[in-house]
C-alpha positions in Angstrom: -29.6 -164.2 72.2 -29.5 -162.9 75.5 -32.6 -164.1 77.7 -32.8 -160.4 79.5 -33.5 -159.3 75.9 -36.3 -161.2 75.3 -37.9 -160.7 78.6 -38.0 -157.0 77.8 -39.8 -157.5 74.4 -42.7 -157.7 77.1 -41.7 -154.8 79.3 -44.7 -152.4 78.0 -47.4 -155.1 79.4 -48.8 -154.6 82.8 -48.5 -157.0 85.5 -52.0 -158.4 84.9 -51.6 -159.0 81.2 -48.1 -160.8 82.0 -50.0 -162.9 84.9 -52.8 -163.8 82.5 -50.1 -164.8 79.9 -48.1 -167.0 82.4 -51.5 -168.7 83.8 -52.9 -169.6 80.2 -49.3 -171.4 79.7 -49.7 -173.3 83.0 -53.6 -174.0 82.7 -52.4 -175.3 79.1 -49.6 -177.9 80.6 -52.2 -179.2 82.9 -54.6 -179.6 80.3 -51.8 -181.4 78.4 -51.1 -183.7 81.0 -54.7 -184.7 81.5 -54.7 -185.3 77.8 -56.9 -182.8 76.8 -54.7 -181.2 74.0 -57.5 -179.2 72.3 -58.1 -177.3 75.2 -54.7 -176.9 75.9 -53.8 -175.7 72.4 -56.6 -173.0 73.1 -55.1 -171.8 76.6 -51.5 -171.4 74.6 -53.0 -169.4 71.9 -54.5 -167.2 74.3 -51.6 -166.7 76.0 -49.6 -166.1 72.9 -51.7 -163.2 72.0 -51.1 -161.7 75.1 -47.5 -161.4 74.6 -44.8 -160.7 72.1 -43.8 -163.6 70.1 -40.2 -162.7 70.3 -40.2 -163.0 74.1 -39.6 -166.2 76.3 -43.4 -166.5 77.3 -44.3 -166.2 73.4 -41.7 -168.9 72.3 -42.7 -171.0 75.2 -46.6 -170.7 73.7 -45.6 -171.5 70.3 -43.6 -174.2 71.2 -46.6 -175.6 73.3 -49.1 -174.8 70.7 -46.8 -177.1 68.0 -46.7 -179.9 70.4 -50.6 -179.8 70.7 -50.9 -179.8 66.8 -48.4 -182.4 66.3 -49.7 -184.7 68.9 -53.1 -184.6 67.5 -51.8 -185.4 63.9 -52.1 -181.6 62.7 
């Protein structure tokens, strides 16, 4: 699928909402590097609730949530 199409799935969101989602993903990645997987998962969950699951950001958040769950044996 075309990346432009995926990005357009969030076209109806305001800049602040997209910024919050991106920031949540970045915070989650930082927490993962520090070994705080539970808090990282919460950041990714928050980000995923802000955007379409069909978008690039939604897919990235879902992947990171899965990595956190797998890493904690869930």
